[in-house]
N, C-alpha and C positions, 0 to 999 in steps of 0.2 A: 687059536688061543691056548690050547693045550701044549703045542709045539713051543710057543712063546715062553710058556711057564717052565717047560722042560730045559729049554736052551738058555734062556736069559738068566742073568744073575743080578740081584738087586745091588745097586750102587747109589749111595746118596750123592747128589750133585746140586750145585746152586743152593736154592732155598732149602732143600731137603735136610742139610746139615743144621740149619737154624730150627727147623720144626722138630727134629730128632733131639736137639740139645734142649729145646723147651720141654719136650716129652720127659726126658730124663730128669731135668731139674723138678718138674711138677711131680714125678713119681716119688721124688724125695721130699715133697712137701713145700717146695720153694717155687713161688709164682714170680718169675723173672721176666717181665716184658721189656725191660731196659736192654738186656743183652741180646735178645732174640727179636727180629721183626717179622712182620707178616701177620697173616690170620692163623690162629692157633687152635681152630676147632678140631682139625685132624689130629693134632698132638694131643689135645684132651681125650680124644677116643682111643689114642695109641697107648696111653699109660697102662691099661690092663695087659696089653700084649708085652710091655716092657717088664712088668711085675712077673708075669708068667715066664717069659723067655730069658730075660736079662740081655736080649740082644740089642745091639746098636743099630739094627735095622728094623725095629719094631714100627716105625712110621711107613716103611715100605709094606711090611706085612699087613698093617691095618689097611692101607690102600689096596692091596691085593685082594684082601677079604671082600672089601666093599665092592670092587669091581666084579668079583665072582658072584656075590649076592646080587648084583645088577642084571645079570644074565636072565634068571628067570623073571625078574621084575620087568625087564624090558619086553618079554613075551606077553606078560600079563597086561601091560599098559597098552601095547598095540592091539592085543585081542580084545580087550574090554572097550577101547576107544571106538574101534570100528566094528564091534560085535561080530568078530569073524576069527576063528582059528587060523585061517590062511594068513590074515593080517598079522597075527602074532608070529607066525613063522617067518614071514617077510620082514618084520620088525627086528626079529632076532638075527636074521641072516645079515640085515644091514648093520646091526649093532657089532656082530662079530667081525665083519669086514672093515670096520672103522679102526684105523691104527692108533688113533689118539689116546684112547685109555691104555693101550699096551706101552706106548712110549712114555707115559708119565707115571704109571703106577709103580714101577721098580725104582724110581729116582727120588721117591719120597715127597712127591707132590700131592696138592690137595684135590686134583681133578678126579680122582676115583671116587672120592668121598662126595664131591659136588655132584658128579653123575647119578650116584646112588640116591642122594637126597632129592635131585630133581625128579627122578623117576618115582620115588616114594611119595612126594608131593602130588604128582600128576595122578598116581594109582588112588592115594587116599581121597583126592578131590573128586575124581569120577565116581567113586563110591560113597562119597559124603560121609567119610570116616570121622568119628570124634576125635582121633589122635592126629589128624592132619595139621592142626595148629602146632603140636609139638614138632611135627616134621618140618615145618616152616622154621621154627625157632632154631632147631638143630642145624638145618640147612644154612640158615643165615649166619650162624656162629662159625660154621665150617668155612663158608665163603658167601658173603652177601650177594654173590651173582645170582642166587636163586630168586632174588626179588624181581629178575626180569620176568618171571612167570606171573607176576600179579595181574597184569592186564588180562590173562587168559581166565583167571579165576576171580576177578574183581566182584561179580555178582554174588558168587558163593561166599567170598569173605564179607561182603557187606551184610549179608542176611544171617550172619552168625548169631548165636543166642546172646542176650545182653549179658554183660559182665565176663564174658569169656575173652581171654587174651587172644588175639588174632595173629599178631606178628610183632616180632622183635626186629628192630632196625638198628644197626650200629652206626652212628654218625659222629665223626669227631670225637671218638673216645667217649661216647655217652651212649646209653641205651635207651631208646624211646619205645614205649609200648603203644600199641594201636589196637583198639577194640571197637566193637559196635554197640 
């Protein structure tokens, strides 16, 4: 992973241009869904990077940061899920040998953020953290694919305290709130 970061150069391709464009317009206070397509959750998270650096690669930098934050999180998830330090190390090794995050993070794609939020949701759900609903919400905004985790945590979601918003779902340009 370190070698990839040292050798690789960020280059926005495909959807990365749209995500970066939305980031820059949002940083100027303009919400422009008409000109840019896709899920803009990572773009929303990239605005502070753009403000700080002024770089037209802030979307890629945000993705890189989230993948780097996923490394220790992967260890913790595997360790705590199987109650074994060895499982944590094996999970980390498997994660580091998976090329998918490396190929997408420098292109400005959402997958680095998606991976981070999936791991954060699993970690928070394992430990029954109060902030896990917030992780579900941000993960769903970044990319609704995190909803595929729902069957794994259906019992946990069902038994949340009354009045607490459990999940945001984006369907046909509308936000629906589900609570227990």
